[in-house]
C-alpha positions in Angstrom: 51.2 15.0 55.4 50.2 18.4 54.2 46.8 18.9 52.5 47.1 19.0 48.7 45.6 21.9 46.8 42.8 21.0 44.4 43.7 24.0 42.3 47.4 25.0 42.6 48.3 28.6 43.1 49.0 30.4 39.8 52.6 31.1 38.8 52.2 34.0 36.3 55.9 34.9 36.1 56.8 31.3 35.4 54.4 31.3 32.5 55.5 34.6 31.2 59.3 34.4 31.7 59.8 30.7 31.9 61.2 28.5 34.6 64.6 28.6 33.0 64.8 32.3 33.8 64.5 31.6 37.5 66.8 28.6 37.4 69.5 30.7 35.8 69.0 33.9 37.9 72.3 35.0 39.4 73.1 34.4 43.1 74.7 37.8 43.4 74.0 41.1 45.2 72.3 43.7 43.1 69.1 45.5 42.0 66.3 44.1 40.0 63.9 46.1 37.8 60.5 44.7 37.0 59.1 46.2 33.7 55.9 46.0 31.8 55.4 45.3 28.1 56.0 49.0 27.3 59.4 48.9 29.1 58.1 51.0 32.0 59.6 50.2 35.4 56.9 48.9 37.7 59.1 48.0 40.7 62.7 48.3 41.9 64.1 46.0 44.6 67.5 45.0 46.0 68.8 41.7 47.3 71.9 40.1 48.6 71.0 37.0 46.6 68.9 38.0 43.5 67.9 34.4 42.7 66.6 33.8 46.2 64.7 37.1 46.3 63.0 36.6 42.9 61.7 33.1 44.0 59.5 35.0 46.5 57.5 36.3 43.5 56.9 33.1 41.7 53.8 31.7 43.6 50.9 34.2 43.5 49.3 33.0 46.8 46.8 35.7 47.9 47.2 34.6 51.6 51.0 35.2 51.5 51.6 37.9 49.0 50.6 41.6 49.4 47.7 42.6 47.2 49.8 45.2 45.4 52.4 42.6 44.5 49.7 40.3 43.2 48.6 43.2 40.9 52.1 43.9 40.0 53.2 40.5 38.8 50.2 40.3 36.5 51.8 43.2 34.6 55.5 42.2 34.7 56.8 41.4 31.2 60.5 41.1 32.0 63.0 41.6 34.8 66.4 43.2 34.5 69.4 42.9 36.8 72.0 45.5 37.8 74.8 43.9 39.8 76.6 45.5 42.7 79.7 44.5 44.6 77.8 44.0 47.9 74.5 44.4 49.6 75.3 47.9 50.9 76.1 49.1 47.4 72.9 47.5 46.2 70.9 49.4 48.8 72.4 52.7 47.7 71.8 52.0 44.1 68.2 51.0 44.8 67.6 54.3 46.7 69.0 56.3 43.8 66.7 54.4 41.3 63.7 54.8 43.4 64.1 58.6 43.6 64.7 59.0 39.9 62.2 56.5 38.5 59.4 56.5 41.2 58.0 53.1 40.2 54.3 52.7 40.6 54.4 49.7 42.9 57.1 50.9 45.2 56.1 52.6 48.4 59.1 53.1 50.6 61.9 55.3 49.4 60.1 56.9 46.4 59.5 60.2 48.1 61.6 61.8 50.9 59.8 60.8 54.1 59.4 62.6 57.4 61.9 61.8 60.2 60.5 59.2 62.5 61.5 57.4 65.7 61.3 53.7 66.6 59.8 53.6 70.1 59.1 50.9 72.6 58.1 50.5 76.3 57.6 47.6 78.7 54.4 47.1 80.7 54.3 44.0 82.9 54.7 41.1 80.5 53.9 43.1 77.4 56.1 45.2 75.1 54.7 47.9 72.9 56.6 48.8 69.7 55.8 51.6 67.3 57.1 54.1 64.8 56.2 57.8 65.4 57.1 61.3 64.5 57.2 62.6 68.0 58.0 60.1 70.8 56.4 60.5 74.3 58.7 61.0 77.2 58.1 57.7 78.9 59.1 55.6 75.9 62.5 54.3 74.9 63.3 55.6 71.4 65.8 55.6 68.6 66.1 58.2 65.9 65.2 60.3 64.2 65.5 58.1 61.2 64.8 59.0 57.5 62.5 57.1 55.2 64.1 53.8 56.3 62.2 53.9 59.7 59.0 52.3 58.4 60.8 49.4 56.7 62.9 48.8 59.8 59.8 48.9 62.0 57.9 46.4 59.8 60.9 44.0 59.7 61.3 44.2 63.5 57.6 43.5 64.2 57.6 40.3 62.0 61.0 39.0 63.3 60.1 39.7 66.9 56.8 37.9 66.6 58.5 34.9 65.2 61.1 34.9 68.0 58.6 35.4 70.8 56.2 32.8 69.5 58.5 29.9 68.5 55.8 27.2 68.7 53.3 29.0 66.5 53.2 28.9 62.7 53.5 32.0 60.6 49.8 31.7 59.7 49.0 32.8 63.2 50.5 36.2 62.7 47.8 38.9 63.3 45.8 39.8 60.2 47.6 42.3 58.0 51.1 42.0 59.6 52.5 40.1 56.6 50.7 42.1 53.9 52.1 45.5 54.6 49.1 46.7 56.6 50.8 47.1 59.9 49.4 49.6 62.4 51.9 52.2 63.6 51.9 50.6 67.1 51.7 46.9 68.0 51.8 45.0 71.3 53.7 41.8 72.0 52.8 39.4 74.9 56.3 38.4 75.9 55.6 36.8 79.3 58.9 36.1 81.1 61.0 37.0 78.1 60.0 40.7 78.1 63.3 41.8 79.6 65.3 39.6 77.2 63.5 41.2 74.2 64.2 44.7 75.6 67.9 43.9 76.0 68.0 42.6 72.5 66.5 45.9 71.1 69.0 47.9 73.2 71.8 45.9 71.6 70.5 46.6 68.1 70.2 50.3 68.6 73.0 51.1 71.0 75.4 48.2 70.5 76.8 45.8 69.9 74.1 45.2 67.2 75.5 41.8 66.3 74.2 40.6 69.7 70.6 41.3 68.5 71.2 39.2 65.4 72.7 36.4 67.4 69.8 36.5 69.9 67.3 36.4 67.1 69.1 33.5 65.4 68.8 31.4 68.5 65.0 31.9 68.6 64.2 31.3 65.0 66.8 28.7 64.1 64.3 25.8 64.4 61.9 27.3 61.8 62.6 25.2 58.7 59.5 25.8 56.6 60.6 27.3 53.3 58.2 30.2 53.4 59.1 31.1 57.0 62.8 31.0 56.2 62.3 33.3 53.2 60.4 35.8 55.4 63.1 35.6 58.0 65.9 36.0 55.5 64.3 38.9 53.7 63.7 40.9 56.9 67.1 40.0 58.3 68.6 41.7 55.3 66.9 45.0 56.3 67.8 44.7 60.0 71.3 43.5 59.1 72.0 46.5 56.9 70.8 48.8 59.7 73.0 46.9 62.3 76.0 47.3 60.0 75.5 51.0 59.9 75.6 51.1 63.7 79.1 49.5 63.7 82.2 51.7 64.2 83.6 53.1 60.9 86.8 51.0 61.2 84.8 47.8 61.6 82.7 48.7 58.5 85.8 49.2 56.5 87.1 45.8 57.5 83.8 44.2 56.5 83.9 45.9 53.1 87.3 44.1 52.5 85.8 40.6 53.1 
C-alpha cells in the first residue's frame, strides 16, 4: 500500500477553474491557451487529446512538475481551446501562435532556433546521446533540424531511459531529466541491449520509423503507473509526430484520410 500524504499536493487549477471544467474538457486534438486575469496568454500547448494533456497540470507536485510550470499555474485564470482536425494540424497551429504571441512560459518554438543535430555513439555497453550544432566525425548524426531538435532530444532521452531500465521506477531518473534541465549530452548504460537501442534509433531516423515506436512499446508496455503512462504518452506524441514526417509523402496522405 502506498504511503498516504499528510498534506495533499495543492490543485490550484481545480480551485480556480473547478473540477467540472476538467471533467468536461474535450477529448479532441487542438491547441490550448492558458491566460491570466488580464487575458494575457501565459502558455500555448498542443495535444492529440486536450483532456488528457490538461490533467497533467492539475496536481502541483514540486517533485514532478517543472518549476516554471508551478509558477505558471499560480497565474492561470482561464484556459481556452482551439480545435484542430488532427495532431499534425494542431502542431502547425501551435507553432504559428508561439511565433506571434511569444508567451512568457513557453521556451521551445517562441524564437527561431539554430539548426542542430541529434547525435549518438556506442562505446562498449554504453550509448552517448546528445544535441549539438556541429557534430564530430565519429558520431552518428541526424539533421540539421530546426527548433524541434531540443524537444525531440528531451523526449528521446526520457523514453529511452524508461525502455532501457524497465525494472526501475520513474523516480530513479537522474536529477533534472524530468524538469527540463537536461544537459546537452547524456550517457545510457545499455549493457547487452546497446546494439538493439542503436538499431531502434536507426529505424527512427532512417526508416521505417514505425519500427522504433513498436520497439519502444514492447519495452514500456508493462509500466502501468498513471504518472509514468502520462509521461510516456506525452513524449510519444512528439516522437510520433517526427516519425510521421519521416514517412513517404503517399503514406502521410493516406494517414490524413484516416
